[in-house]
Residue, then its C-alpha position, 0 to 999 in steps of 0.5 A: x877751770x873751765x871744764x870738769x872732765x870725769x874718769x874712771x879711776x886710776x885712769x887719770x893720766x891716760x885721761x890727761x892725754x886724751x883730753x890734751x889731745x882732743x883740746x889741742x886739735x881744736x886749736x889750744x895747744x897748751x890747755x891747763x889739765x889738772x889731775x886733782x885729788x879727788x879721784x877720777x877728777x880732772x880740770x880743765x882751762x882751755x881757751x876753746x869755746x867750751x860748748x863747741x868743743x863738747x859738740x865736737x867730741x860728741x861728733x867724734x863718738x858718733x863717727x869714731x867711738x873708739x877714739x875716745x877710751x878714757x873720758x867718762x863725762x865733759x862738764x862746762x864751767x861757766x864761773x868759779x868761785x870759793x865753795x860759800x853759799x854766799x859766793x855761789x848765790x852772787x856767781x848764779x846772779x851773774x849768770x841768771x840771763x841766761x835763763x829767760x822767764x818762761x824757761x823751766x829749771x832745775x838746780x843739780x849739785x854734785x858735792x865732792x870733798x865738802x860738807x856744805x849743805x846742799x839744802x841751804x844752797x838750793x834755798x839760797x838759788x831758788x830764791x833768784x828765779x821766779x821761773x817754774x822748776x821742773x826736775x823731769x823736763x827743764x829748759x836749763x839747769x843750773x849745775x853746781x860742781x863742788x870740789x872742795x874748796x872750789x865750786x864750779x858753776x853753770x847754766x846750760x841746757x841738759x845736751x850741754x854735759x857730755x856723758x860718752x857712755x850715754x852718747x855711746x848706748x844711744x847710737 
């Protein structure tokens, strides 16, 4: 997976059609879209540039807000690992060059169907970076999305996560 797509409960099938159509317009005719066992969560594996895709969807919302009816959020994922603290730490280390020395960061964890300790993950990952932490105005977010036995990880800007509702509200 390189995207997590969220939607309201029981609208997963409609959301699958919507994200498949959007990704298809961008050039990937056969994205792998999976409705997970977690209500309101889909995963997508696509060949299109995920950050460009999010920018394109943001543009669609601004120009034609009625075009996006089911998707709630689109979250880019750069690495996928097993949900184990050492695997998560290794993955974050492999992405650590995405944060410059002068940039502030925060760690954001979303857990679904997992009992892994958020505190342990945070303390393990925080040791990697000498940078300052900013919970209000981070330059980058270390995003850890836990979906049961698999975890998606990204180091991105806050603007790289697309919240449809928030974008529509800001119009």
